[in-house]
C-alpha positions as CSV (number, residue, x, y, z in Angstrom):
1,M,-41.3,-55.8,50.8
2,P,-37.8,-57.1,51.5
3,R,-34.9,-55.2,50.6
4,I,-31.9,-57.1,49.2
5,L,-28.4,-55.3,48.7
6,V,-26.7,-57.3,46.0
7,V,-22.9,-56.8,45.6
8,D,-20.9,-58.2,42.6
9,D,-18.1,-56.7,40.5
10,Q,-19.5,-58.1,37.3
11,P,-22.3,-56.0,35.9
12,D,-24.4,-58.7,33.9
13,S,-24.4,-60.6,37.6
14,L,-25.7,-57.5,39.3
15,L,-28.2,-57.1,36.7
16,A,-29.3,-60.8,36.5
17,A,-29.9,-60.9,40.3
18,R,-31.8,-57.7,40.3
19,A,-34.3,-59.2,37.6
20,A,-34.6,-62.2,39.5
21,L,-35.4,-60.6,42.9
22,V,-37.7,-57.5,41.7
23,G,-39.4,-60.4,40.0
24,A,-39.9,-62.4,43.1
25,G,-41.2,-59.3,44.8
26,H,-38.1,-57.8,46.4
27,D,-36.7,-54.2,46.4
28,C,-33.3,-54.4,45.6
29,V,-30.0,-52.2,45.7
30,L,-26.8,-52.6,43.7
31,A,-23.1,-52.0,44.6
32,A,-20.3,-52.6,42.4
33,D,-18.0,-53.1,44.8
34,G,-17.2,-53.7,48.7
35,E,-16.9,-49.8,49.5
36,R,-20.4,-48.8,48.2
37,A,-21.8,-51.9,49.8
38,L,-20.6,-50.8,53.3
39,E,-22.2,-47.3,52.6
40,L,-25.4,-49.0,51.8
41,L,-25.2,-51.2,54.7
42,A,-24.5,-48.3,57.0
43,A,-27.6,-46.6,55.5
44,G,-29.6,-49.3,57.0
45,G,-32.7,-51.0,55.8
46,V,-31.1,-54.0,54.4
47,D,-32.9,-57.5,54.9
48,V,-30.5,-59.7,53.1
49,V,-27.0,-59.2,51.4
50,V,-26.2,-61.1,48.5
51,I,-22.5,-61.2,47.5
52,D,-19.6,-62.5,45.7
53,P,-17.0,-61.8,48.4
54,A,-14.1,-62.6,46.0
55,M,-14.2,-59.3,43.9
56,P,-10.9,-57.9,42.8
57,L,-11.2,-54.4,44.2
58,H,-12.6,-53.3,47.4
59,D,-13.5,-57.2,48.0
60,G,-16.7,-58.3,50.2
61,W,-15.0,-59.7,53.2
62,P,-15.3,-56.4,55.2
63,V,-19.1,-56.4,54.0
64,L,-19.4,-59.9,55.4
65,A,-18.0,-58.4,58.8
66,A,-20.3,-55.4,58.7
67,A,-23.6,-57.3,57.9
68,G,-23.7,-58.1,61.8
69,S,-27.2,-60.2,61.8
70,T,-28.2,-59.3,58.3
71,P,-28.5,-62.7,56.6
72,V,-25.7,-63.2,53.8
73,V,-26.0,-65.2,50.8
74,A,-22.5,-65.7,49.1
75,V,-22.5,-66.4,45.3
76,T,-19.1,-67.2,44.3
77,G,-16.7,-69.6,42.9
78,A,-14.3,-69.1,45.6
79,G,-15.1,-71.0,48.9
80,A,-12.4,-70.3,51.1
81,G,-13.4,-68.6,54.5
82,L,-17.0,-69.2,53.7
83,G,-17.6,-71.6,56.5
84,D,-17.1,-69.4,59.4
85,G,-20.8,-69.0,60.2
86,R,-21.0,-65.4,58.7
87,V,-23.0,-66.8,55.6
88,A,-26.5,-68.1,55.6
89,A,-26.4,-69.7,52.2
90,R,-23.7,-70.4,49.8
91,L,-24.4,-71.0,45.8
92,P,-21.7,-71.7,43.2
93,K,-21.4,-69.1,40.3
94,P,-23.2,-69.1,38.0
95,V,-26.4,-69.5,39.9
96,S,-29.8,-69.7,38.0
97,P,-32.3,-67.2,39.2
98,A,-34.7,-69.8,40.5
99,R,-31.8,-70.8,42.7
100,L,-30.9,-67.4,43.9
101,V,-34.6,-66.6,44.7
102,A,-35.2,-69.7,46.9
103,A,-31.7,-68.9,48.8
104,V,-33.1,-65.7,49.4
105,A,-36.6,-66.9,50.4
106,D,-35.1,-69.4,53.0
107,V,-33.0,-67.0,54.6
108,L,-35.8,-64.4,55.2
109,R,-37.9,-67.3,57.0
110,P,-38.4,-66.5,60.5
């Protein structure tokens, strides 16, 4: 079962993403800021990172750098800096659960 790290400072967004991804058969871990996301990435076992990089405190840009070869799906209203190759997919907020699940499935395909 793929393990997805979901990072967002908005609790409703975290819970909606978890519900959609768990419903699609994924294991999810949640982080409300970049600092916690870095801890979870360092622990290992993350297959995909779903993140809003433009968070007010402890933003997600260091997480993008730390993700390495782990695919990243950016879910955000901010587009600056997302075309640098570190993001496998970009979805605008608000994102539908079906579109999020499809994006994660796409980046998990070999």
